[in-house]
Each structure stands twice: as C-alpha cells, then as structure tokens.
GUGUNU-888371 format. One record per residue (C-alpha): x, y, z. Coordinates in steps of 0.001 Angstrom, whole numbers, padded with zeros to 6 digits, always signed. Layout:
REM GUGUNU-888371
XYZ;...
***
This chain:
REM GUGUNU-888371
-048686-031513-016004;-048580-030399-018568;-050154-032196-022439;-048810-034233-024176;-047588-032165-027612;-049756-033034-030535;-048906-035643-033229;-048176-035027-036439;-047480-038411-037735;-050771-038012-040293;-048109-035461-041924;-044710-037642-044111;-043244-033908-044407;-043299-032647-040655;-040238-031310-038750;-039728-033421-035767;-038261-030594-033110;-042266-028753-034220;-043572-028920-030568;-047081-027864-030119;-049733-028262-027144;-052802-027031-028260;-054918-030301-030530;-057630-028021-031414;-055906-026359-033813;-054961-029364-036030;-058609-030918-035974;-059731-027560-037100;-057503-028224-039914;-058112-031860-040947;-061750-030670-040675;-061734-028596-043421;-062074-024531-041454;-061434-022084-044477;-060134-019404-042040;-057783-021998-040749;-056352-023091-044011;-056533-019529-045359;-054390-018594-042036;-051831-021327-042728;-051565-020589-046484;-050825-017366-046022;-047625-018174-043217;-046682-021025-046576;-046570-018287-049247;-045741-015078-047414;-042327-015620-046867;-039053-015099-047994;-037810-018592-047065;-035596-020981-049616;-036088-024455-049086;-033483-027638-049418;-034585-031549-049087;-031778-033840-048444;-032254-036922-050272;-032302-040323-048721;-030406-043348-049734;-028167-043927-052728;-025636-041897-054011;-027215-039124-053032;-026820-039974-049356;-026037-037187-047009;-025726-034657-049224;-028379-031482-050327;-029947-029867-052756;-032063-027256-053448;-035269-027072-053943;-035930-025217-056724;-038807-025834-059510;-036998-025295-062749;-039193-024932-065706;-043256-025623-065930;-044286-027950-063085;-047977-030205-062793;-049650-029174-060131;-050051-032753-059219;-046575-033809-059192;-045146-035894-056305;-041812-034791-054809;-039536-037808-053463;-039967-037691-049255;-036627-036497-047836;-035711-034572-045159;-036883-030890-046047;-034575-027513-044316;-036186-024135-044815;-032641-021215-045427;-034546-018375-043863;-033082-015058-042999;-034342-014439-039456;-035663-017707-037393;-038740-015616-037133;-040229-016444-040215;-037862-019860-040236;-040728-020547-037338;-043884-019087-038995;-043440-021420-041566;-042436-023764-039891;-045430-024302-037929;-047501-024118-041391;-045488-027155-042474;-046421-029447-039947;-049998-028443-040084;-050146-029757-043472;-048971-026718-045359;-045598-027206-046502;-043817-025310-048487;-041515-026726-051122;-040394-025135-053456;-040283-021485-055562;-038797-020096-058338;-039079-016580-059510;-042582-016581-060966;-044086-019533-058873;-044192-021253-055054;-044830-024792-054644;-047088-026244-051920;-048121-029532-050435;-051421-028186-049030;-052498-031549-047183;-050813-033730-049201;-051797-032560-052337;-049002-029791-054526;-050200-026564-055543;-047749-024126-057649;-049016-020820-057125;-048248-017723-059750;-045852-015282-057983;-047022-012074-058981;-045403-009785-056908;-043043-008804-053575;-043900-006323-051875;-040515-006646-049933;-040409-005714-046489;-038534-002846-044699;-038009-001061-041303;-040524+001562-042135;-043591-000489-043454;-042950-002826-041335;-044761-005853-043319;-044686-007558-046027;-046587-008787-048895;-047301-011617-051315;-049624-011125-054771;-050628-014479-056179;-052208-016367-058698;-054287-019560-057608;-054721-022678-059970;-058277-021645-060302;-056879-017859-061347;-058194-016206-058246;-055555-013171-057721;-055433-012816-053986;-052742-010401-051596;-051570-012038-048440;-049662-009636-045966;-048083-009970-042541;-046717-007256-039887;-046684-005103-037208;-049837-005006-035344;-049996-001111-035401;-049830-000852-039131;-052029-003824-040026;-055211-003000-037824;-055305+000832-039740;-055934-001295-042458;-057980-003714-042246;-061858-003342-043795;-064645-001992-041896;-065987-005059-041423;-063600-006546-039448;-064203-004718-036352;-065495-007791-033843;-061906-010095-035043;-060233-007061-033924;-061189-006629-030982;-060671-010060-030139;-057390-010317-031692;-056375-007190-030008;-057107-008572-026676;-054796-011159-027822;-052465-009417-028588;-052411-007595-025739;-051478-010733-023824;-048435-011931-026088;-047086-009083-025586;-047453-009506-021689;-046039-012787-021863;-042840-010881-023853;-043852-012585-026925;-043235-011231-030546;-046513-010883-032296;-047387-010567-036265;-050764-009937-037921;-052131-011964-041044;-054403-010566-043427;-055409-010710-047037;-057527-008993-049568;-058901-010226-053243;-057488-008188-056002;-059693-007859-059304;-058000-009046-062361;-058849-005100-064355;-057442-003381-060828;-054287-005608-060682;-053696-005469-064089;-053509-001436-064292;-051812-001762-060259;-048894-003655-061887;-048599-001325-064896;-048207+001204-062803;-045432-000562-060414;-043918-001186-063423;-043191+001985-064463;-042632+003296-061008;-039589+000549-060162;-038078+001660-063643;-038561+005644-062954;-035002+007652-062641;-036183+009638-060411;-038138+008991-056555;-038090+005479-057073;-038658+004319-053556;-040986+006802-052705;-042812+005755-056011;-042835+001703-055030;-043865+002778-050880;-047026+004778-052642;-048169+001917-054172;-047224-000755-052062;-049111+001594-049608;-052618+001793-052493;-052943-001868-052448;-052350-002906-048742;-055302-001268-047753;-059533-002692-047248;-057734-005856-046147;-059864-009014-044171;-058126-009912-041145;-057447-013466-040676;-055870-013643-037199;-051940-012803-035060;-049285-015168-034831;-046897-014920-031890;-043197-016025-031150;-040867-016123-028128;-037759-014700-027860;-036206-016708-025263;-033428-014674-022994;-030134-016825-023682;-028173-017976-020333;-027154-016131-017758;-028268-012922-019070;-030359-011700-016174;-026938-012039-014141;-024967-010447-016959;-026843-007473-016530;-026888-007325-012809;-023194-007628-012379;-022838-005344-015564;-024999-002401-013351;-022904-003489-010321;-019653-002247-012562;-021657+001124-012512;-022106+000481-016465;-025293+002468-017194;-027179-000121-019693;-030093+001089-022259;-032435-001234-024667;-033571-000113-027671;-035458-002663-029388;-038671-003339-031581;-040785-004986-029834;-043985-003674-028466;-044137-001997-025441;-045788-004525-023287;-043237-006670-024552;-040424-004639-023884;-040977-003846-020386;-041403-008115-019680;-038405-008552-020885;-036432-005535-018967;-038037-007732-015973;-037060-011165-017327;-033416-009224-017789;-033577-008098-013969;-033620-004661-015267;-036764-003875-013908;-037633-004801-010655;-039970-004622-008293;-038397-002737-005875;-037787+000203-007993;-039015+003742-006657;-041206+003920-009826;-041364+003257-013968;-041867+006132-016377;-043405+005418-019202;-043398+007811-021799;-046044+007661-024974;-046781+011446-026008;-047977+011757-029388;-046898+015508-029912;-043687+017333-028936;-045341+019106-025989;-046589+015686-024424;-043464+014316-024571;-041972+017589-023018;-045062+017920-020344;-044393+013745-019043;-040679+014318-019536;-040905+017024-017374;-043191+015282-014827;-040631+012623-014623;-037948+014895-013199;-040543+016890-010670;-041509+013286-009180;-037324+012337-008915;-036668+015965-007442;-039451+015809-004991;-038668+012246-003764;-035019+013293-003355;-033989+014060-000070;-030551+015561-001166;-032096+018545-002686;-033844+020060+000076;-031544+023743-000477;-034649+026150-000705;-033878+026178-004625;-036996+025152-007053;-036326+022658-009526;-036531+025110-012231;-033397+027146-010997;-031586+024502-010586;-032441+023349-014232;-031390+026465-015565;-027895+026823-013712;-027182+024780-016581;-028300+023434-019572;-026120+019455-019043;-026660+020009-014996;-027113+015743-014101;-029337+015224-011807;-027822+011434-011066;-026344+012435-007945;-028948+014325-006434;-032092+011638-006706;-032612+009124-003958;-034546+005832-004919;-033899+003808-008775;-036216+005257-011317;-036798+003183-014789;-037907+004869-018287;-039932+003045-020843;-040426+005925-024095;-041923+004554-027399;-040794+005354-030742;-043173+007747-031842;-042684+009441-028621;-038824+009455-028815;-039127+010644-032696;-039861+014176-031121;-037628+013752-027833;-034612+013787-030163;-035080+016722-031892;-032397+019440-031431;-034652+021859-028840;-035470+018456-026856;-032659+016248-026982;-030328+017399-024003;-034101+017429-021660;-034358+013554-022675;-030676+012464-021944;-030598+014146-018314;-033639+012240-017539;-032905+009348-019099;-029259+009390-016815;-031257+010299-014270;-032726+006845-014151;-031210+003270-013831;-032328+001455-016393;-033959+003143-019894;-035894+000930-022205;-036538+002631-025535;-038846-000026-028074;-040768+000572-031294;-037688+002530-032792;-035930+002188-036045;-032440+001299-036566;-031833+004786-037613;-033314+006080-033725;-031058+003596-032519;-028377+005385-033665;-029184+008308-033207;-029987+007708-029471;-025861+006642-029424;-025049+009772-030992;-026642+011882-028712;-024981+009875-025652;-021775+010443-027363;-022615+014605-028185;-023198+015124-024670;-021716+012686-022440;-018149+011813-021740;-018407+008499-021945;-017242+005367-024712;-020526+003991-025738;-020938+000186-027109;-023442-001299-028464;-024494-005223-028216;-026971-006413-030974;-028022-009692-032720;-029375-009023-035817;-029340-006897-039163;-031430-003824-037366;-028712-003263-035180;-025988-002405-037593;-026634+001233-037480;-026276+001482-033843;-023206-000930-033826;-021420+000813-036417;-022252+004287-034656;-020888+003651-031289;-017119+003788-030199;-017424+000019-029821;-019184-002669-030979;-020250-005536-030577;-021904-008383-032722;-023543-011668-031464;-023542-014234-033979;-026895-016423-033558;-029698-017503-035272;-030491-014144-036486;-027674-014243-038613;-024212-012347-039382;-024890-008614-040079;-024841-007814-036762;-021111-009719-036352;-019523-008266-040405;-020662-004650-038723;-018424-005101-035037;-015647-004716-033553;-015782-007982-031575;-018193-011166-032601;-019077-013782-029567;-022237-016401-029956;-023668-015215-026522;-024261-012391-024526;-022705-013396-021454;-019433-013239-022780;-019789-009681-022291;-019555-010343-018898;-015749-011257-019352;-014654-008543-022090;-015169-006017-020421;-014896-006927-016680;-011822-009064-017254;-009686-008513-020221;-010998-005138-021056;-010018-004015-017863;-006334-005874-017957;-005805-004089-021090;-007018-001038-019449;-004403-001674-016766;-001776-002899-018984;-001879+000229-021741;-001949+002653-018555;+000986+000786-017507;+002726+000876-020242;+002254+004010-021219;+003789+005265-017440;+006465+003268-017673;+007679+004575-020769;+007358+008181-020214;+009183+007476-016959;+011897+005526-019207;+012952+008020-021251;+012622+011218-019313;+015607+009661-016672;+017714+008510-019730;+017188+012136-021885;+017437+014746-018592;+020686+013212-018342;+022064+014671-021190;+020633+018222-020165;+022279+018549-016702;+025887+016875-018386;+025588+020094-020687;+026134+022341-018158;+029684+020651-017573;+030098+020346-021454;+029349+024148-022101;+026350+022291-024164;+028544+021262-026919;+026082+018398-027739;+028530+015783-026812;+026522+013248-025349;+026766+011490-022055;+026895+007723-023183;+028038+005748-025526;+027019+006332-029062;+025899+002913-028798;+024492+002761-025836;+022075+005467-026693;+021187+003121-029625;+020149+000569-028067;+018655+001787-024868;+014980+001480-026437;+015605-001376-029011;+017096-004094-026553;+017720-003085-023120;+013905-001696-022029;+012023-002786-024823;+011376-006304-023957;+010776-006062-020226;+007798-003534-021195;+006217-005150-023821;+005882-008164-021446;+004478-005799-019219;+001694-004961-021565;+001145-007988-022976;+000564-010698-019361;+000277-008032-016828;-002506-008282-014256;-003590-006674-010998;-006068-009450-009956;-006831-012863-010995;-010177-013389-013347;-012185-014759-010426;-011443-012053-008612;-012577-009700-011522;-015730-011301-011716;-016194-011370-008214;-015877-007878-007552;-017189-005149-010423;-016321-002689-008892;-012817-003010-009919;-014062-001930-013244;-014805+001760-011836;-010672+003295-012598;-010678+002730-015876;-014466+004892-016016;-013257+007397-013871;-009905+007225-016318;-007593+006731-012706;-005023+005144-013700;-003582+007269-016999;-004542+010966-016847;-002637+014337-016989;-001652+013955-013397;-000419+010329-013662;+001493+011961-016591;+003484+014944-014996;+003638+011977-011527;+005467+009960-014353;+007888+013129-015728;+008665+014613-012335;+009420+010770-010870;+011919+010539-014254;+013441+014083-013853;+014601+013351-010083;+015852+009343-011388;+017989+012139-013793;+019006+014192-011204;+020261+011348-008772;+021712+009660-011717;+024145+012142-012623;+024893+014024-009666;+025635+011173-007427;+028537+009631-009465;+029940+012807-010187;+030135+013892-006489;+031820+010918-005322;+033862+010712-008619;+035071+013649-007755;+037460+012395-005042;+037626+008556-005352;+040945+006705-006444;+041501+003294-008229;+042909+000438-005882;+045652+001665-007435;+045584+005485-005745;+045132+006243-008856;+042557+009006-009845;+039192+007252-011139;+037465+010250-012616;+037647+010380-016326;+035093+010420-018918;+034722+006223-020250;+034342+005433-016449;+031554+008157-015334;+029686+007349-018481;+030027+003894-017597;+029023+004380-014678;+026039+005947-015268;+024968+004031-017896;+025075+000733-015406;+022716+003023-013123;+020394+003665-015536;+019841+000326-017129;+019340-000654-013283;+017057+001704-012126;+014588+001244-014599;+014685-002771-014517;+014156-002697-011173;+011589+000114-011544;+009929-002415-014217;+010067-005181-011723;+007926-002434-009199;+004974-002416-011678;+004773-005811-012706;+002115-007217-010599;+001771-010593-012508;+005278-012236-012689;+005498-015535-015179;+008468-016930-016678;+008691-014374-019673;+008450-011423-017802;+012059-012962-015571;+013309-013702-018946;+012874-010468-020493;+013994-008554-017505;+017090-009955-016153;+017658-010699-019838;+017841-007326-020819;+020285-007079-018190;+022567-009880-018952;+022114-009023-022478;+023449-005060-021534;+026433-006222-019862;+027614-008529-022504;+026937-005720-025252;+029101-003483-022813;+031999-006053-022152;+032346-006468-026094;+031327-002602-027619;+034312-001924-024710;+036867-004846-025382;+040503-003239-026828;+040287-005584-030072;+037466-004180-031423;+039434-000473-030784;+042055-002163-032865;+040132-003128-035526;+037520-000233-036114;+039482+002356-034007;+036490+004994-035500;+033704+003334-034472;+034700+002159-031277;+036537+005293-029323;+035681+003563-025446;+038979+001601-025486;+040970+000932-022707;+043207+002973-020044;+046183+003924-020034;+048114+002858-016646;+051434+004727-016482;+050567+007112-013768;+048974+009559-015633;+045935+011205-013251;+042655+011089-015413;+040769+014385-016110;+038097+014993-014105;+034100+014746-015179;+034465+018866-015840;+037138+018056-018469;+035697+015983-021192;+037787+014651-023549;+036899+013079-027542;+038001+009559-026010;+041235+008510-023905;+044569+008519-025968;+045493+004459-026640;+048695+003555-024216;+051465+002416-026262;+052781-000811-023671;+050946-003624-023647;+047131-004220-024643;+045279-003301-021301;+041946-004332-020909;+038731-002564-022135;+036901+000630-020144;+034470-000962-018865;+036578-004284-017147;+038508-001519-015856;+035947+000819-014208;+033630-002100-013063;+036169-004159-011282;+036375-000750-008925;+034084-001326-005628;+033565+002259-005928;+032211+001848-008770;+029651-000749-007660;+029223+001041-004645;+028151+004118-006337;+025680+002561-008337;+023802+000388-005131;+023172+003835-003882;+022121+005312-006798;+019689+002758-007246;+018518+002985-003041;+018389+006398-003553;+016206+006457-006949;+014103+003604-005412;+013579+003557-001995;+011099+006968-002328;+008970+005053-004681;+008882+001918-002237;+008138+004347+000589;+005687+005677-000740;+003812+002512-001905;+003431+001116+001365;+002040+004381+002799;-000561+004511+000463;-001232+000771+000609;-001494+000599+004253;-003133+004357+004811;-004950+004715+001743;-005426+001067-000674;-007483+001072-003670;-009910-001837-004111;-007476-003934-006503;-005240-003549-003359;-007712-005094-000931;-008617-007800-003745;-005270-008947-003252;-004741-009236+000161;-007862-011160+000998;-006277-013204-001995;-003397-013829+000048;-004830-014401+003477;-007594-016764+001706;-004499-018512+000749;-003108-019225+003960;-005918-020024+005216;-006382-022747+002865;-002432-024046+003760;-003397-023633+007018;-006265-025693+007258;-004377-028474+004867;-001608-028830+007442;-003503-028980+010368;-006500-031590+008939;-004558-035516+009324;-007983-037362+008211;-010630-035869+005745;-013802-036654+003773;-014030-037937+000041;-014815-034503-001429;-017847-034052-003259;-018520-032282-006672;-021588-030410-008269;-021353-030557-011439;-042962-009219-030827;-042637-008295-033798;-040987-010808-035752;-038942-009237-038624;-035431-009157-038461;-033822-009437-041755;-033027-006973-044374;-034637-005003-047110;-034225-006088-050518;-034357-009959-050499;-037565-010579-052617;-036313-008490-055478;-033505-010424-055150;-035781-013930-055349;-038119-012250-058130;-035662-011809-060554;-034095-015509-060222;-030862-014447-058930;-030409-016329-055815;-031138-019779-057854;-028116-019735-058304;-026297-019210-055305;-025488-022018-053057;-027534-022864-049598;-024906-021165-047771;-024961-018180-049383;-028459-017780-049553;-028976-018380-045739;-026204-015705-045313;-027692-013336-047357;-027752-009520-047033;-028186-006731-048688;-024598-004998-049500;-024032-001691-046952;-023274+001094-048593;-022026+004398-047709;-024687+006163-047839;-027197+004383-045908;-027459+006437-043327;-028843+008881-045366;-031144+007358-047009;-032582+006107-043899;-032942+009958-042910;-035257+010973-045983;-038083+008676-044349;-040355+009645-041881;-042900+008129-040374;-042996+004685-038378;-042186+003354-035365;-039953+000657-035730;-038555-002790-036905;-037863-005393-034568;-033933-005148-033065;-033103-007516-031415;-033317-008721-027746;-029936-007445-025832;-029884-011351-025144;-029990-012279-028495;-032507-014716-030073;-031573-018285-028703;-034868-020473-029762;-038105-019547-031508;-041345-020890-030293;-044978-019901-032507;-048077-019548-030675;-051404-018624-032668;
***
C-alpha cells in the first residue's frame, strides 16, 4: 500500500493541497542540512511568481490583496497569517515554489529590489540585484541576491543539457548521481530541472553590473551583449540537485489520438521535453506501441550523421516492404522524383524520434525534402527538444511540400509560433495560460474535444459547404441557361424569358432560404455515428465531395435541366389549346409556365439533397414555394396594372376570341382589354390543366434521372456514409420489433521534462516595478506583447535545442519529485 503523505502541520503557511510521500527530505530540513536548505532556498528565490494573501475575518474576509512589500521592511517582521496564493506564469514554476513553501521556505512578498522569504518561521529579506531572464535559447533563468549578511550569490535553474556543462569540476561525483536520477525521471515521463548556485565576489559583481548596465542601454545589439554577460556569470557553478515534475495527460488523450489516427490524420508531436520524456509520453498516448515494427531514433550532431541515419531508416523500411520487389534499387526509386512518397509501399508500422539538434540539420534546404519523406513514411513522428522556431519550421515544411491542411494544437506560450504558422490553430486554455488561446482560431479546455471538433463539426461543415456550392451552381445554371435557349427564338434581342420581378426575386426570395437552411443544419449521419466511424472523415481529406469533377457535374445537370425546362413547354404550347378552344400559346403564359416549373424543380432537388430534415428546412422549402405563388398572383393582378401600367406589364389577357401569338413571336406585352376587367395572367395560365400537366412532366423528366442515378449508386457502389445510415435504420427497426415482442422485461440498469513554459521578459518587468501596480488577474495572465517581427528575431539567434512546449495533451496537474 502507498504510505501516508508527509505531515506538514508544523508549518502554518503550508499549502494543504500539496502532497509528498518521502519523510526523509522533511527530516533533513528539520535537522538543518545546509545543502537541503540551499536547495529549497533556491526554489523560493529563483522565480517570477507573484504572491497574494486572502485575509481572514473582519471586513477583509474573502478579499485578496497582493503581498507586495512597500518601502523598507524589517527582516524580523511577522506578517499576519492567511491563505497564501501564488500567481505563476506556468504551473511548473508554481509547483516548485509551493514545494519550497511546504518544506518551510515560504515566499511571501517581493518588491522591485527585494524578496521576502520565511525560512522555517523566520522572515528574511534578500536584496534582489538582478534577474537573468529565461528565454527559449538560454533554457535557464538566474537571480542574483544579497543576503542580510552581505553575501552575494547567484541561483540558477534550467535544463540539464545546459547547466551540466556550466558546473565546476568539483561537482563530478554529484553530477554522476544526478545524471542517473535525471535519466530515471525522464524514463518515467517527468519534466526535469537542474539547480545550481555560485558565490560572487563584491568587486567582480560591481564590475559585472556596470557592464550589464551599459549593455542594457546599448542602442545596438542589446540582446547579444546581455546574452554574453549572462553566459559569463553563469559558469563554474555548484550543483545542488534536480527536480522532476509530472505532466499528467488529460483524460481521453490516448483514445482521442487513436481515433484520429483511424481517421487517417497524421499526428506529429513537437515538444521541448527530453527524448526519454517525449518517448514515454508517446507510449502513454498510444502513439508508440510495442507492436510497431521499429522506432527510429535520429540523434546525429552533424549534417552527415543526420543524413546517414535518415538514409538507413528508409532503407530498412524499403527492405522490409514486400510490395517493392520489382527489381529497382532504392537509389533508383528515390531519384525518380525528389518527393516520391514511400508511404504506400511500406509494409509495417514505424515511428521516428528526432532531437532538436538533429532537426536543425534536417531542416536545411538540401535535406528538408529527404527528412519529410522519411517522416511521412512513419506512422508516428516525435520531435523532442525543439525550439518554438523549429516547431514553426516543421509546420511550414509540411505546408510547402504536402498537399495537406495542417492543424497545430498547443497549450503554452511556446506553441504560439507553431499555431500561427499552421492553416488552423487550436489553443488549449488551461494551467499553461492563455497565450496559445489568443493566437488560435479555435480554443477549448481539453485535448479530447479535438475529436468532436474534427470528426463531427469539421466533417459536417465540409459536407454542408460542398452541398451548398453544388446546389448553388446547379440552380443558377438551370435559371440562366433558359435565357440562352430563348435567344434563338427572339433573335438574341436581350428579351428575357421571365418577368423582370421574377429575375430579381429568384435568388433573393425563392431559392435563398432553403439552401441556407441546408448549409446550416444538414448532416449525413448523426454525431454518435461520426465518432464511431472515423473513416467518414476521409472524403474531406481526399476532396471527394467538391472538386473539378463535381463542379462540372453540377454544371451539366443545370444545363440539362434548363434544356428540358424550356423545350418541353415550348413543344406542348405549340399545339395546346385552352378550355374554350383558343390557342394556349403566348409569351406571358409561356413565361409563367417556365418560371413555375423552375421553382418547383429546384425545390424538389434541394429536398433530395437534404439529408437531415428539420422544421426549419420544411418551413423554408415549402414556404418559398408558397411565397412564389403569392407574389406571382399579386404581380400579375389586373389591379396593379391599372395603377402602375409601366411597371407591371404581365396583366390579364383579352378573351375576345383572338388567337395568341406562338412562342416564336415575341410581344413586349399584350394589349389591355377594353371590356370588363379579366382575371390576371397567372390565374388564367395556371387554371389550365395542360399547363399543370406540362409542369408535372417537366419536373418528372428533370428529377427522375437524378433519383435513378442515386439509387443505382446506392445499390452498386455505396459510400461509407450510406452504409452507416442503412445500419442505423436496421438498428432502429430491430429495436422497434424487440419492443413490440417483449411483453415483460426486467428493470433496466444504468452505469454511470523540462519545466519552463512561460514568456521571456517577466523578470525585467519585475525589476522595473511596473507590475506591482497591476491586479492579480493581470499578473496571472501576463505575456509579452506579440510583435510583428517575432520570427525574424528568433531567426537571428542560433544554437539551442528547444524549450518545453506543451505536450499534445495539455497540462492537467503538476506533481513535484526531488
């Protein structure tokens, strides 16, 4: 059984939510071990955390006040106890400061020049001399403080690959032990930091601070000068130990990655963690499995080494592939095309893990295509110890060479460059802050919501947009091409076949709302089936629902509809007569018949295209038809003609036995009758049975080929969505039959790595004192204001392996190990 957590009741300022299970470390603190005290002193001083205290009782109950000392404070001053709260840029840093707090080294307050810490119940104020700020290239931060005894000391924490190179040779034995611990922690998927300190002479610090002041005010190359001074003082340090923080995966991360993989979505992990940590996270996310054929690890430090490792990886994949036995060598296959993908030829599952220093060489212009080809042949790709700039470069590489849509998801400030570079950026709002959210197109709180965003809403959005475009082109070509056929009979005189008001209202009233409803509400399968069948996502990836072929099919269908819609009424009207024996053919009756046929045909067509009927769809489709007839009868009424004869020309016709002209003879409008007021033209035309037979014949001939083609396709070559819908119908019928057959049933039961991830520049803000006037909410959400030239600034900096980008899961909780 797991032992009881350590009792921190001796410390009234301890955080009750903090749990630790090793009592030996607390005993070392109580016994006064100087190395352990220095370890926790470093954690309580070397940070950019701000503190707040919730006052107890009285008028101030429930209110928080920043714990910022004002003016000079005596070292032995006792602050009133209360609930102490920390506001940190990253949860990693907050966890470290909280650990020091529970072990008796409580960070209480700070000013631009001082830091007050309660060390085992005694308040001590350190003079803050300098903050050597963290950035993604340094991968460390340091503070220089002066103790009450006058001793100047530098405290530093950072990545093991950086700090272990800057230690004094006397630390060799402790370095070996710490390295073993770091490897053990990384193997468990923990994010590690190394802690070190260095004593500074008064004379040296005075000279160094003067040079730092001049470099900080230099008009040119300010950042480079500061970096050289920081690097100078951060050498020959003494090792204190290491920390490890557990970055727990959010709930549902492995399942989400597995489902997205089944949807043929390629997932690459770009992280700043150590290689061992990244690989461990890959296994926990189910990206890497024991069933994989091989996991290739690229760790070369030179261009030649990286190129050779990539070449060997491709050769192994090609050799194990049984589908490439056609006598060609690998070199011949590769030379056939620079970007020939070997993905289809690979038999087996492979994974690629590459370090940041190797990725820097792989992203060079002469090797980037080779790296991309190797990575695309693998099922999983993990890039570890990468910088934010390298993340953006990897995304840009995929955009450059692959015809694919890229989506970047991150939870921290280090992921901002990657999110901005990708086609679609998704930010996770959580403990890592809101910088990724502010730079993203979509944001949510948990990684598992990406599954619904892509497989449900993303797929529905693509389906609706494709249907909207196809129907839009179809209905407009069916409407417009009728004018072209009419031009052969009116001498191409620009005479329109429709009433001018019908032309105006066709796209605004008669056909706008139905297609809008389909574009908003339509869905082919329910959301539960979309999650159950990830393969439904593939049509969007392959661009199957709207492409050049589908576009020309829509155009051809529209032209086909326009031909039948014009020539069927034309042929009928040539010999048709009215009920009284008079000839039916005239320009106005022909126009009303064609317009009515058009509205009915396109309404039936959108009814066939609609896969998910709602009350809104019914209202818009049948309401549009009703609006058409209402407006038609109003526009063609004799009363409007009497009031506005020049605006409403389609009016009642004379019934004096005069034969109306055939469609080949075009009249601007019929002469008004001299006898009693007749009914309107629309009423006269639509009152004839021959007209309705013509409309019905036109509708059937236009729609039946479409219905027949869809039935044949559904029977001979059904798509996955058709199969899913059929399966759903079968299930519903089986459930209905089961309910009918069951008379008595039983009562149903129901089951319910590297730990820096904040922005550069916060240390400078603390030293300036400007942040002391900000509210606690502003402090917790602080981030450097993004500039237009952020990527240019990063490109000027060279070296470094990367910072800690948020894992693909986002951070859910932080647990400290030392």
